[in-house]
C-alpha positions in Angstrom: 0.0 0.0 0.0 1.4 3.4 -1.1 1.6 6.4 1.2 -1.5 8.5 1.8 -2.4 11.2 -0.8 -4.4 14.1 0.6 -7.0 16.1 -1.3 -9.8 18.6 -0.5 -12.5 16.8 -2.5 -12.4 13.3 -3.9 -15.0 12.7 -6.6 -15.8 9.0 -7.3 -16.9 8.6 -10.9 -16.0 10.6 -14.1 -19.4 10.6 -15.7 -21.1 13.9 -16.5 -22.1 14.6 -12.9 -18.6 14.0 -11.5 -17.0 16.0 -14.3 -19.4 18.9 -14.0 -18.8 19.0 -10.2 -15.0 19.1 -10.7 -15.4 21.9 -13.3 -17.7 24.0 -11.1 -15.5 23.5 -8.1 -12.5 24.5 -10.1 -14.3 27.7 -11.2 -14.8 28.4 -7.5 -11.1 27.9 -6.8 -11.4 24.4 -5.3 -9.1 21.7 -6.4 -10.4 18.1 -6.7 -9.4 14.7 -7.7 -11.6 12.3 -9.7 -11.2 8.5 -9.7 -12.9 6.4 -12.4 -13.0 2.7 -12.9 -12.9 2.9 -16.7 -9.8 3.5 -18.7 -11.0 6.9 -20.1 -14.0 9.2 -20.4 -16.7 7.4 -22.4 -17.1 8.3 -26.0 -18.8 4.9 -26.8 -22.2 4.9 -28.5 -24.3 4.0 -25.5 -28.1 4.3 -24.8 -27.7 7.2 -22.5 -28.9 10.8 -22.0 -28.9 13.5 -24.6 -31.4 16.2 -23.5 -30.0 19.2 -21.7 -32.9 21.3 -20.4 -33.1 25.0 -20.0 -31.8 25.1 -16.4 -28.9 22.8 -17.3 -28.0 25.1 -20.2 -28.0 28.1 -17.9 -25.5 26.1 -15.8 -23.4 25.3 -18.8 -23.5 29.0 -19.7 -22.0 29.7 -16.3 -19.4 26.9 -16.8 -18.3 28.4 -20.1 -19.2 25.4 -22.2 -22.5 26.7 -23.7 -21.0 27.3 -27.2 -19.2 24.0 -27.3 -22.5 22.2 -26.7 -24.3 24.3 -29.3 -21.6 23.4 -31.8 -21.1 19.7 -30.7 -22.7 18.5 -33.9 -26.4 17.6 -33.3 -28.3 19.3 -36.2 -30.2 22.4 -35.3 -32.7 21.9 -38.1 -34.0 18.4 -37.1 -37.6 18.7 -35.9 -38.2 17.5 -32.4 -41.3 15.6 -33.5 -42.4 12.2 -32.1 -44.3 9.9 -34.5 -46.7 7.3 -33.1 -47.1 4.3 -35.5 -47.3 0.5 -35.6 -44.2 0.4 -37.7 -42.4 2.6 -40.2 -44.2 0.8 -43.0 -47.3 0.2 -40.9 -50.2 2.3 -39.6 -49.8 5.9 -38.8 -51.3 6.8 -35.4 -50.3 10.4 -34.8 -47.6 13.0 -34.5 -46.5 15.3 -31.6 -45.0 18.3 -33.4 -42.1 20.0 -31.6 -39.8 22.6 -33.1 -36.2 22.1 -34.1 -33.5 24.1 -32.3 -33.5 26.5 -35.2 -37.2 27.1 -34.8 -37.5 26.8 -31.0 -38.3 30.1 -29.5 -36.3 31.3 -26.5 -38.7 31.2 -23.5 -39.3 34.6 -22.0 -38.5 33.1 -18.6 -34.9 32.0 -19.3 -31.8 32.9 -21.3 -31.1 29.5 -22.9 -33.0 27.0 -24.9 -33.1 23.3 -24.4 -30.5 21.5 -26.5 -29.6 17.9 -27.6 -26.1 16.8 -26.9 -25.7 13.0 -26.8 -23.7 11.8 -23.8 -21.0 10.3 -26.1 -20.3 13.9 -27.1 -21.1 15.6 -23.8 -18.9 13.6 -21.5 -15.7 14.1 -23.5 -16.6 17.8 -23.9 -16.7 18.1 -20.1 -13.5 16.1 -19.6 -11.7 18.4 -22.0 -13.0 21.5 -20.1 -11.8 20.0 -16.8 -8.4 19.3 -18.2 -8.1 22.7 -19.8 -9.1 24.4 -16.5 -6.3 22.6 -14.6 -8.0 22.5 -11.2 -8.8 18.7 -11.1 -6.9 15.6 -11.6 -8.7 12.7 -13.4 -7.3 9.3 -12.5 -8.6 6.5 -14.6 -8.5 2.8 -13.9 -9.1 3.2 -10.2 -12.0 1.9 -8.2 -13.4 2.9 -4.8 -13.2 0.1 -2.2 -14.2 1.6 1.2 -13.9 4.6 3.5 -13.9 5.6 7.1 -14.8 9.1 8.4 -13.6 11.2 11.4 -14.2 14.8 12.4 -11.5 16.1 10.1 -11.9 14.1 6.9 -12.4 10.8 5.1 -9.8 8.0 4.6 -10.6 6.1 1.4 -9.1 2.8 0.2 -9.0 2.6 -3.6 -7.7 -0.1 -6.0 -5.7 0.3 -9.2 -7.4 -2.1 -11.7 -4.2 -2.5 -13.8 -2.2 -4.2 -11.1 -4.7 -4.5 -8.2 -2.5 -2.5 -5.9 -4.3 -0.5 -3.2 -3.8 3.1 -2.2 -5.1 5.2 0.7 -6.5 8.6 -0.1 -7.3 11.2 2.6 -9.9 13.8 1.6 -11.8 16.5 3.5 -14.9 15.6 1.6 -16.0 12.8 -0.7 -18.7 12.8 -3.4 -20.1 9.6 -4.8 -21.0 10.1 -8.5 -20.5 6.4 -9.3 -23.9 5.5 -10.7 -26.9 3.3 -9.6 -24.7 0.6 -8.2 -22.8 3.2 -6.2 -20.0 1.6 -4.1 -19.9 4.8 -2.0 -23.6 4.6 -1.2 -23.3 0.9 -0.2 -20.3 1.6 2.1 -22.3 4.3 3.8 -25.2 1.8 4.4 -27.7 4.1 2.8 -30.7 2.3 1.4 -31.8 2.7 -2.2 -35.6 2.3 -2.4 -38.2 2.6 -5.1 -39.5 0.5 -8.0 -38.1 -1.5 -10.8 -39.9 -0.6 -14.1 -38.4 -3.5 -16.1 -35.4 -4.3 -18.2 -35.0 -2.8 -21.6 -32.8 -3.8 -24.5 -31.2 -1.2 -26.7 -29.2 -1.4 -29.9 -27.4 1.4 -31.7 -28.2 1.2 -35.3 -26.9 3.1 -38.3 -29.5 3.7 -41.0 -28.8 6.1 -43.8 -31.8 8.3 -44.7 -34.5 6.7 -42.5 -37.0 9.1 -44.0 -37.1 7.1 -47.2 -38.5 4.1 -45.4 -41.8 5.7 -44.3 -44.5 8.1 -45.6 -45.3 9.9 -42.3 -44.1 13.3 -43.5 -41.1 15.3 -42.3 -38.2 13.9 -40.3 -38.7 13.3 -36.6 -36.5 12.9 -33.5 -38.2 9.7 -32.4 -40.7 7.1 -33.5 -42.8 5.2 -30.9 -44.0 1.7 -32.1 -47.3 0.9 -30.6 -49.3 -2.4 -30.6 -52.4 -3.7 -28.8 -50.3 -4.1 -25.6 -49.0 -0.5 -25.6 -45.6 0.9 -26.8 -43.2 -2.0 -27.3 -40.2 -0.1 -28.8 -38.9 3.2 -30.1 -36.3 4.8 -32.4 -34.6 7.9 -31.0 -32.1 10.0 -33.0 -28.7 9.7 -31.5 -26.6 12.0 -33.7 -29.6 13.5 -35.6 -28.4 12.0 -38.8 -27.9 8.3 -39.3 -27.4 6.9 -35.8 -30.5 5.7 -34.0 -31.1 4.1 -30.6 -33.6 1.3 -31.0 -35.0 0.4 -27.6 -37.3 -2.5 -26.8 -39.5 -1.9 -23.7 -38.5 -5.4 -22.3 -39.8 -7.3 -19.4 -39.9 -7.4 -15.6 -37.0 -9.8 -15.4 -33.6 -9.9 -17.0 -33.2 -11.8 -20.2 -30.2 -13.3 -22.0 -29.6 -10.7 -24.8 -28.1 -13.5 -27.0 -31.5 -15.2 -27.0 -33.4 -12.1 -28.1 -34.0 -11.8 -31.9 -33.2 -8.1 -32.1 -32.9 -8.3 -35.8 -36.4 -9.7 -36.0 -37.7 -6.9 -33.7 -36.0 -4.4 -36.0 -37.7 -5.8 -39.0 -41.0 -5.6 -37.1 -40.3 -1.9 -36.4 -39.3 -1.2 -40.0 -42.3 -3.1 -41.2 -40.3 -4.4 -44.2 -37.2 -6.5 -45.0 -35.4 -4.2 -47.4 -34.0 -1.6 -44.9 -30.2 -1.5 -45.0 -28.9 -1.0 -41.5 -25.7 -1.7 -39.5 -26.0 -2.8 -35.8 -23.4 -1.0 -33.7 -23.8 -2.0 -30.1 -26.4 -3.8 -27.9 -27.0 -3.4 -24.2 -29.5 -4.3 -21.5 -30.4 -1.8 -18.8 -32.8 -1.5 -16.0 -35.5 1.2 -16.1 -36.2 2.2 -12.5 -37.2 4.9 -10.1 -35.0 4.6 -7.0 -34.0 7.2 -4.5 -31.4 7.1 -1.7 -32.8 7.4 1.8 -30.2 10.2 2.3 -28.0 12.2 0.0 -25.2 12.7 2.5 -23.7 11.1 5.6 -21.1 13.1 7.5 -18.5 14.3 5.0 -19.6 12.0 2.2 -22.2 13.1 -0.4 -24.1 11.4 -3.2 -25.0 13.1 -6.5 -26.5 11.9 -9.8 -27.5 8.3 -10.4 -25.8 7.2 -7.1 -28.5 9.2 -5.4 -31.5 8.7 -7.7 -32.5 6.9 -10.9 -35.5 7.6 -13.1 -37.0 6.4 -16.3 -35.5 8.2 -19.4 -39.0 9.2 -20.4 -38.5 12.9 -20.1 -34.8 13.1 -20.1 -34.7 14.2 -16.5 -32.1 11.9 -15.0 -28.9 13.7 -16.2 -30.5 17.2 -15.7 -31.5 16.3 -12.1 -27.9 15.1 -11.5 -26.5 18.4 -12.8 -29.0 20.2 -10.5 -27.3 18.3 -7.6 -24.0 19.7 -8.7 -25.3 23.3 -8.8 -26.3 22.9 -5.1 -23.5 20.9 -3.8 -20.6 22.8 -5.4 -21.2 26.0 -3.5 -21.8 24.1 -0.3 -18.4 22.4 -0.6 -16.8 25.7 -1.3 -18.4 27.2 1.8 -17.4 24.3 4.0 -13.8 24.2 2.7 -13.5 28.0 3.0 -14.6 28.0 6.6 -17.5 30.4 6.0 -20.2 27.7 5.7 -21.7 26.0 8.7 -22.6 22.3 9.2 -26.2 23.2 8.5 -25.3 23.2 4.8 -24.7 19.4 5.0 -28.3 18.7 6.0 -29.6 21.4 3.7 -28.2 19.5 0.7 -30.2 16.5 1.6 -33.3 18.5 2.4 -33.1 20.4 -0.9 -32.2 17.8 -3.4 -34.0 14.7 -2.3 -37.5 16.0 -2.8 -36.5 17.2 -6.3 -35.3 13.7 -7.2 -38.6 12.2 -6.0 -40.6 14.9 -8.0 -38.7 14.4 -11.2 -38.6 10.7 -10.9 -42.3 10.5 -10.4 -42.9 12.7 -13.5 -40.7 10.3 -15.6 -42.6 7.3 -14.3 -45.9 8.9 -15.2 -44.6 9.5 -18.7 -43.6 5.8 -19.0 -47.0 4.7 -17.8 -48.6 6.6 -20.8 -46.2 4.7 -23.1 -47.3 1.2 -21.9 -51.0 1.9 -21.3 -53.0 -0.8 -23.1 -56.4 1.0 -23.2 -57.9 1.9 -26.5 -55.4 -0.1 -28.6 -57.2 -3.4 -29.3 -58.0 -2.5 -33.0 -54.8 -0.6 -33.6 -53.5 -3.1 -36.2 -56.8 -3.6 -38.0 -58.2 -2.0 -41.2 -61.6 -0.3 -41.4 -63.3 2.8 -40.1 -63.4 1.8 -36.4 -59.7 1.0 -36.4 -59.0 4.3 -38.2 -61.0 6.2 -35.5 -59.2 4.4 -32.7 -55.8 5.3 -34.2 -56.9 8.9 -34.7 -58.1 9.2 -31.1 -55.1 7.4 -29.6 -52.7 9.7 -31.6 -54.4 12.8 -30.3 -54.4 11.5 -26.7 -50.7 10.4 -26.9 -49.7 13.8 -28.3 -51.6 15.7 -25.6 -50.4 13.5 -22.7 -46.8 13.3 -23.8 -46.2 16.9 -24.7 -45.0 17.6 -21.2 -42.4 14.7 -21.5 -40.6 16.7 -24.2 -41.7 20.3 -23.2 -41.3 20.6 -19.4 -40.2 24.1 -18.7 -42.0 24.0 -15.4 -40.2 20.9 -14.2 -36.8 22.2 -15.4 -37.1 25.7 -13.8 -39.9 25.5 -11.3 -38.3 23.4 -8.5 -38.3 24.8 -5.0 -36.1 24.6 -1.9 -38.7 26.5 0.2 -38.6 23.8 2.9 -34.8 24.1 3.4 -33.4 25.1 6.8 -31.2 27.7 5.1 -34.1 29.4 3.2 -35.9 32.2 5.0 -39.6 32.3 4.1 -41.5 35.5 3.5 -44.9 33.9 3.8 -45.8 34.4 0.1 -47.7 31.6 -1.6 -46.0 29.2 -4.0 -47.0 29.2 -7.7 -48.4 26.0 -9.1 -45.8 23.2 -9.7 -46.8 22.3 -13.3 -44.4 20.3 -15.5 -45.3 22.3 -18.6 -45.9 25.8 -17.2 -43.3 27.9 -15.4 -44.3 31.0 -13.6 -41.2 33.1 -12.5 -41.1 34.0 -8.9 -38.5 35.5 -6.5 -40.2 33.7 -3.6 -37.4 32.4 -1.3 -36.4 28.9 -2.2 -37.0 29.4 -5.9 -34.7 30.1 -8.9 -34.0 33.8 -9.1 -36.0 35.0 -12.1 -34.4 35.8 -15.4 -34.7 39.2 -17.2 -32.4 40.9 -19.7 -30.2 43.7 -18.4 -28.9 44.4 -21.9 -28.9 42.9 -25.3 -27.0 39.8 -24.3 -26.6 40.0 -20.5 -29.2 38.2 -18.3 -29.6 39.0 -14.6 -28.8 35.2 -14.3 -25.2 36.1 -15.4 -24.7 38.0 -12.1 -25.1 34.7 -10.1 -22.7 31.8 -9.6 -19.9 33.4 -7.5 -20.8 34.3 -3.9 -24.0 35.7 -2.5 -25.6 38.6 -4.4 -27.8 41.2 -2.7 -29.9 42.7 -5.4 -31.2 46.2 -4.7 -34.0 47.4 -7.0 -34.4 51.1 -7.4 -32.5 53.4 -5.1 -30.1 52.3 -2.4 -31.2 53.4 1.1 -29.2 54.1 4.3 -28.3 50.9 6.1 -28.3 48.7 3.0 -24.5 48.3 3.2 -24.7 46.8 6.7 -24.9 43.3 5.2 -21.9 43.9 3.1 -19.8 44.8 6.1 -21.2 41.9 8.2 -20.4 39.5 5.3 -16.8 40.8 5.0 -16.3 40.4 8.7 -17.4 36.7 8.5 -15.4 36.2 5.3 -18.6 35.4 3.4 -18.4 36.3 -0.4 -21.2 38.8 -0.9 -21.7 41.5 -3.5 -24.2 44.4 -3.5 -25.7 45.0 -7.0 -28.0 47.9 -7.8 -30.6 47.0 -10.5 -32.6 49.8 -12.1 -34.5 47.9 -14.9 -38.3 48.3 -14.4 -39.0 44.7 -15.6 -36.7 43.3 -12.9 -38.4 45.4 -10.1 -41.7 43.9 -11.2 -40.4 40.3 -11.3 -38.7 40.4 -7.9 -41.5 42.2 -6.1 -39.3 43.3 -3.1 -36.7 46.1 -3.0 -34.0 43.7 -1.7 -33.4 40.0 -2.7 -30.5 37.9 -1.5 -29.5 35.3 -4.1 -27.3 32.3 -3.2 -24.2 31.2 -5.1 -26.3 28.7 -7.0 -28.8 31.3 -8.2 -31.6 30.4 -5.8 -33.3 33.1 -3.7 -32.4 32.8 0.0 -34.3 35.8 1.4 -36.2 38.9 0.2 -37.7 42.0 1.8 -38.1 45.7 1.4 -35.6 46.4 4.1 -32.9 44.5 5.9 -33.6 43.1 9.3 -32.0 44.7 12.3 -29.8 41.6 12.9 -28.1 41.1 9.5 -25.6 38.7 11.2 -28.4 36.4 12.1 -29.7 36.6 8.5 -26.3 35.6 7.1 -25.7 32.9 9.7 -29.0 31.3 8.7 -28.4 31.3 4.9 -24.8 29.9 5.4 -25.8 27.1 7.6 -24.4 28.4 10.9 -27.7 29.2 12.6 -30.0 26.2 12.4 -33.7 27.0 12.1 
């Protein structure tokens, strides 16, 4: 066993969540080390995430990788449509029309649009950004074995997979970003409860000009194949050109992939035998909705799939994991910098776990619509009754699944109002609707977006330390909080905002925004005891 290496933050897992955490910590001046079992950052064609929602894109804007994502290669002119059919050469059921990136309007409530960036492109993009930044060391071919905590840090035992030599690492904090089978979570003894939604089979397939094999109109991003028993498979664009992910819904139990006639299922989906295709890769994966009982224990945190899994119906898994990063990064900075209290540790669990449950439940509801069997008994038949059933089903599917692919409310409308480091002002919460997002500066919510100029959003002010927004004119005593923050070594900046739109959105003269862009407090004047206010929002004074 080699001598002990010492780090501030050890991140276990170099997937997108671990890499994004390292990148944001580095932006905050915090060094980290990532260990990863695999030999390198995955660029393989896997059946993984590709949707980066509006909130994630705001985060990527902050990280400085927004343009790289926009130029990663997914075509901006591909319509986001979903076609419902029995097969590409079969019966047409309906179409959910969604705009391409070129045609997608920027929502008034945010400064970025949803984008597609397949994970085989997104992960290497993040890894390059981490390496260029130079604040994190990525060590491949190393697995996490176990850890022990004390009051000052965490001692971890890791194993080098090349020669099976072990190494001790001492870190002040550890973050498990090591996926659904998280070794970190298991060592902590944290239960992972929820429901298994079945095992799916996916094959990456190359088909040149899929459009020529159907007469359903313009190109689409995905095709759902529906039979009398519900949706049984789907094609989803991987690169927006010739690569497609063919996924079969599967069964409750694992199967031997070698015994599954995937080529026969492909022919069934094509509805013909003359389609030229090239199979690239096949995998079996578990569709599930599981959530860890806790997202932290002592000095060890969980983020991403190690803390929660959800059905990919909606694309919320990766985005939820990156939401974990936005919250956890500033908390670690505060703890390491000595200006954050231990209340921040529990706040992370209190804030992020309900969001995982919320987003996971939404994804499961979407999947239940996919596999619903009602109103499908005549779907393969000819005749007027069958035509009417398909027409009605197509309209119903399009209506019910719109929020799967257009969920601005779910992306931006999450709330930390119940957190111990959020100070309520007693105002009512807006409805939590997956499709509809109503901007609010209510404490615990995302600070609303508005433009301060042609290209600068008020969102661009956030992401460093705390920001006290003052709308209108500064009044005597407003600077007291700046002096109190300086004394306690809390990063805080006073910003005067004069735009009328911003004043209307934020509703109070003063709003305190956290380093992650969430509202911590608001009011028309500061309280007499500004120290108590600061101690509450930085986790020193426990509510």
